[in-house]
C-alpha positions as CSV (number, residue, x, y, z in Angstrom):
1,X,-153.2,151.1,144.0
2,X,-150.3,153.3,144.9
3,X,-147.0,152.0,146.1
4,X,-147.5,153.5,149.5
5,X,-150.9,151.8,149.9
6,X,-149.5,148.5,148.7
7,X,-146.6,148.8,151.2
8,X,-149.1,149.5,154.0
9,X,-151.3,146.5,153.3
10,X,-148.4,144.0,153.1
11,X,-147.3,142.4,156.4
12,X,-144.1,143.8,157.8
13,X,-141.2,141.5,157.3
14,X,-138.8,141.5,160.2
15,X,-135.2,142.1,159.4
16,X,-133.0,139.1,160.2
17,X,-131.3,139.5,163.5
18,X,-127.7,138.5,164.1
19,X,-127.4,135.8,166.7
20,X,-124.8,136.4,169.4
21,X,-121.9,134.1,168.9
22,X,-122.0,131.2,171.4
23,X,-119.0,131.1,173.8
24,X,-117.5,127.8,175.0
25,X,-116.8,129.3,178.4
26,X,-119.3,131.3,180.5
27,X,-119.6,135.0,180.3
28,X,-117.1,137.6,181.3
29,X,-118.5,138.3,184.8
30,X,-118.6,134.6,185.8
31,X,-115.1,133.8,184.4
32,X,-113.6,136.9,186.0
33,X,-115.2,136.0,189.3
34,X,-113.7,132.5,189.2
35,X,-110.3,133.9,188.2
36,X,-110.2,136.3,191.1
37,X,-111.4,133.6,193.5
38,X,-108.7,131.2,192.3
39,X,-105.9,133.7,192.4
40,X,-107.1,134.8,195.9
41,X,-107.0,131.2,197.2
42,X,-103.7,130.3,195.6
43,X,-101.7,133.5,195.6
44,X,-103.2,136.5,197.5
45,X,-104.3,134.8,200.7
46,X,-101.0,133.0,201.3
47,X,-99.0,136.1,200.6
48,X,-101.3,138.1,202.9
49,X,-100.8,135.6,205.7
50,X,-97.0,136.0,205.1
51,X,-97.1,139.7,205.6
52,X,-99.6,139.6,208.5
53,X,-97.3,137.2,210.4
54,X,-94.3,139.4,209.7
55,X,-96.2,142.4,211.1
56,X,-96.3,140.7,214.5
57,X,-92.7,141.6,214.9
58,X,-91.5,145.0,216.0
59,X,-89.3,147.0,213.6
60,X,-86.2,146.3,215.7
61,X,-87.0,142.5,215.8
62,X,-87.7,142.5,212.1
63,X,-84.5,144.3,211.3
64,X,-82.5,142.0,213.5
65,X,-84.0,138.9,211.9
66,X,-83.4,139.9,208.3
67,X,-79.9,141.5,208.7
68,X,-78.1,139.0,210.9
69,X,-74.7,138.1,209.4
70,X,-75.8,134.5,208.7
71,X,-78.9,135.7,206.8
72,X,-77.0,138.3,204.8
73,X,-74.5,135.7,203.7
74,X,-77.4,133.5,202.6
75,X,-78.8,136.4,200.6
76,X,-75.6,136.9,198.8
77,X,-75.2,133.2,197.9
78,X,-78.9,132.7,196.9
79,X,-79.3,135.8,194.7
80,X,-75.7,135.7,193.4
81,X,-75.8,132.0,192.5
82,X,-79.2,132.4,190.9
83,X,-78.0,135.4,188.8
84,X,-74.9,133.5,187.6
85,X,-76.9,130.4,186.8
86,X,-79.5,132.4,184.9
87,X,-76.9,134.1,182.9
88,X,-75.1,130.8,182.0
89,X,-78.5,129.4,181.0
90,X,-79.2,132.3,178.7
91,X,-76.1,131.5,176.7
92,X,-76.2,127.8,176.6
93,X,-80.0,127.6,176.5
94,X,-79.9,129.7,173.4
95,X,-77.3,127.3,171.9
96,X,-79.4,124.3,172.7
97,X,-82.5,125.8,171.3
98,X,-80.6,126.9,168.1
99,X,-79.3,123.3,167.6
100,X,-82.7,121.8,168.1
101,X,-84.4,124.2,165.7
102,X,-81.8,124.7,162.9
103,X,-80.2,121.3,162.6
104,X,-81.2,117.7,162.0
105,X,-79.2,114.8,163.5
106,X,-79.6,111.3,164.8
107,X,-81.2,111.2,168.2
108,X,-82.6,114.7,168.0
109,X,-85.9,113.7,169.6
110,X,-84.1,112.1,172.5
111,X,-82.0,115.3,173.1
112,X,-85.2,117.3,172.9
113,X,-86.9,115.1,175.5
114,X,-83.8,115.3,177.8
115,X,-84.2,119.1,178.0
116,X,-87.4,118.5,180.0
117,X,-85.8,116.1,182.4
118,X,-85.2,118.7,185.1
119,X,-89.0,119.4,185.0
120,X,-89.9,115.7,185.6
121,X,-87.1,114.7,187.9
122,X,-87.8,115.2,191.6
123,X,-85.5,117.9,193.0
124,X,-84.1,115.6,195.7
125,X,-83.2,113.0,193.1
126,X,-81.5,115.7,191.1
127,X,-79.5,116.8,194.1
128,X,-78.4,113.3,195.0
129,X,-77.4,112.6,191.4
130,X,-75.4,115.7,191.1
131,X,-73.7,115.1,194.4
132,X,-72.7,111.5,193.3
133,X,-71.3,112.9,190.1
134,X,-69.5,116.0,191.4
135,X,-68.2,114.9,194.8
136,X,-64.5,114.4,195.3
137,X,-64.9,110.6,194.8
138,X,-67.6,111.0,192.1
139,X,-67.4,110.1,188.4
140,X,-66.6,113.7,187.5
141,X,-65.4,115.3,190.7
142,X,-62.5,112.8,191.0
143,X,-60.8,114.3,188.0
144,X,-60.9,117.8,189.5
145,X,-60.1,117.0,193.1
146,X,-56.3,116.5,192.5
147,X,-56.1,120.0,191.1
148,X,-57.8,121.5,194.2
149,X,-61.1,122.2,192.4
150,X,-64.1,121.2,194.4
151,X,-67.4,121.0,192.6
152,X,-69.6,119.9,195.5
153,X,-70.2,121.0,199.1
154,X,-69.4,124.7,198.3
155,X,-71.0,127.5,196.3
156,X,-69.8,125.9,193.1
157,X,-72.2,123.1,193.7
158,X,-75.0,125.5,194.3
159,X,-74.4,127.2,191.0
160,X,-74.2,123.9,189.1
161,X,-77.5,122.7,190.7
162,X,-79.3,125.9,189.8
163,X,-78.0,125.7,186.2
164,X,-79.4,122.2,185.9
165,X,-82.9,123.1,187.1
166,X,-83.1,126.4,185.2
167,X,-81.9,125.3,181.7
168,X,-85.3,124.1,180.4
169,X,-86.9,127.5,181.1
170,X,-84.6,129.3,178.6
171,X,-84.7,126.5,176.0
172,X,-88.5,126.2,175.9
173,X,-89.0,129.9,175.8
174,X,-86.6,130.6,173.0
175,X,-87.3,127.5,170.9
176,X,-90.8,128.5,169.6
177,X,-89.5,132.0,168.7
178,X,-86.7,130.5,166.6
179,X,-89.1,128.1,164.9
180,X,-91.4,131.0,163.9
181,X,-88.5,133.3,162.8
182,X,-88.7,134.4,159.1
183,X,-85.8,132.8,157.2
184,X,-86.4,135.2,154.3
185,X,-84.9,138.0,156.4
186,X,-81.7,136.1,156.9
187,X,-81.6,135.2,153.2
188,X,-82.1,138.8,152.2
189,X,-79.3,139.9,154.6
190,X,-77.0,137.2,153.1
191,X,-77.8,138.4,149.6
192,X,-76.8,141.9,150.6
193,X,-73.4,140.8,151.8
194,X,-74.0,140.6,155.5
195,X,-71.7,138.3,157.5
196,X,-73.0,135.6,159.9
197,X,-72.2,137.8,162.9
198,X,-74.1,140.8,161.4
199,X,-77.1,138.6,160.6
200,X,-77.2,137.3,164.1
201,X,-76.7,140.7,165.7
202,X,-79.1,142.7,163.5
203,X,-81.7,140.2,162.4
204,X,-81.9,137.2,164.7
205,X,-81.0,138.6,168.1
206,X,-83.5,141.5,168.2
207,X,-86.3,139.1,167.4
208,X,-85.4,136.6,170.2
209,X,-84.3,139.2,172.8
210,X,-87.7,139.4,174.5
211,X,-87.9,135.6,174.7
212,X,-84.4,135.5,176.2
213,X,-85.3,138.0,178.9
214,X,-88.4,135.9,179.7
215,X,-86.4,132.8,179.9
216,X,-83.8,134.6,182.1
217,X,-86.5,135.8,184.4
218,X,-88.1,132.4,184.7
219,X,-84.8,130.7,185.4
220,X,-83.8,133.3,187.9
221,X,-87.1,133.1,189.8
222,X,-86.9,129.3,189.8
223,X,-83.4,129.3,191.1
224,X,-84.1,131.8,194.0
225,X,-86.7,129.5,195.5
226,X,-84.9,126.2,194.8
227,X,-84.4,124.0,197.8
228,X,-84.5,120.2,197.2
229,X,-81.6,119.9,194.6
230,X,-79.4,122.4,196.4
231,X,-79.2,121.1,200.0
232,X,-77.6,117.9,199.0
233,X,-74.8,119.4,197.0
234,X,-74.3,122.7,198.9
235,X,-72.7,121.4,202.1
236,X,-74.9,123.8,204.0
237,X,-72.1,125.5,205.9
238,X,-73.2,128.7,207.6
239,X,-71.7,131.8,206.1
240,X,-70.3,129.8,203.2
241,X,-72.8,127.6,201.4
242,X,-76.1,128.0,203.2
243,X,-79.0,129.2,201.0
244,X,-81.8,131.4,202.2
245,X,-84.6,128.8,201.9
246,X,-82.6,126.6,204.3
247,X,-82.4,129.5,206.7
248,X,-86.2,129.7,206.6
249,X,-86.6,126.0,207.1
250,X,-84.3,126.2,210.1
251,X,-86.3,129.0,211.7
252,X,-89.5,127.0,211.1
253,X,-88.0,123.9,212.8
254,X,-87.2,126.2,215.8
255,X,-90.8,127.5,215.9
256,X,-89.6,130.9,215.0
257,X,-92.5,131.5,212.6
258,X,-92.3,135.3,212.6
259,X,-88.6,135.2,211.9
260,X,-89.1,132.8,209.0
261,X,-91.8,134.9,207.5
262,X,-89.6,138.0,207.9
263,X,-86.8,136.5,205.9
264,X,-89.3,135.1,203.3
265,X,-90.8,138.6,203.0
266,X,-87.4,140.1,202.2
267,X,-86.8,137.5,199.5
268,X,-90.3,138.1,198.1
269,X,-89.7,141.8,197.8
270,X,-86.3,141.5,196.3
271,X,-87.5,139.0,193.8
272,X,-90.5,141.1,192.9
273,X,-88.3,144.2,192.3
274,X,-85.9,142.2,190.1
275,X,-88.7,140.7,188.1
276,X,-90.3,144.1,187.7
277,X,-87.1,145.5,186.3
278,X,-86.8,142.5,183.9
279,X,-90.4,143.0,182.7
280,X,-89.6,146.7,182.2
281,X,-86.7,145.7,180.0
282,X,-88.9,143.3,178.1
283,X,-91.4,146.1,177.4
284,X,-88.7,148.5,176.4
285,X,-87.2,145.9,174.0
286,X,-90.6,145.2,172.4
287,X,-91.3,148.9,172.0
288,X,-87.8,149.4,170.5
289,X,-88.2,146.5,168.1
290,X,-91.7,147.6,167.1
291,X,-90.4,151.1,166.4
């Protein structure tokens, strides 16, 4: 019997088929649908309502609502204080993250847990605590009051409160990057005669720069919308220490819903543009580091 005849008489053996890997979550279409639905309910619909309510105003009424002297002063304080606080947190947040990653000392776990305190602490409690500490008769403020330095009930108090609530964002963003950094590169640079500053500038800083920008963006965004911890320590004096969220609350209490949404829309657009710029810088830094 020939080989061809023998092959024809034998039953065909089906080739083993690869089974599709089982996924823990449902398929792409279902999960994408749930994702879009969730984002629509939580983000898109509220933002759409914000813009639709603002569009009920005429252009003249909208411009008058968002450019009044009191509102412009609140813009300057809110965004200026948020920027200063975010920049301060970038510097000191990096130092805190560096100490927690690179050093061992008694009570390290306690210090590490304290970093997350602003996350867990209610904002109103934070504001009251900072006011009790920094007021003219407070534990800390009493030592600055004789020199004419007021830490509370003015823009200084706003900046301090925003630094307090924004620090964890920088620390928790930079800390994992420092933990994953390759120590071999630093040791190689040391063996080649590089100084500590050169190692930090050319080896460490480029690797943590995207994380620093991310922490800065998160701290800045958190500070722009902060309300609870600021109103107790700011003093809330019009044209001096009044933040934009307080302006919005005041318009809502006066049933000026369109005016409140108009001011909120301007804050949203400014914040979006600033975050877009920061994200662009992050992408540029990653591309530069990768190249």
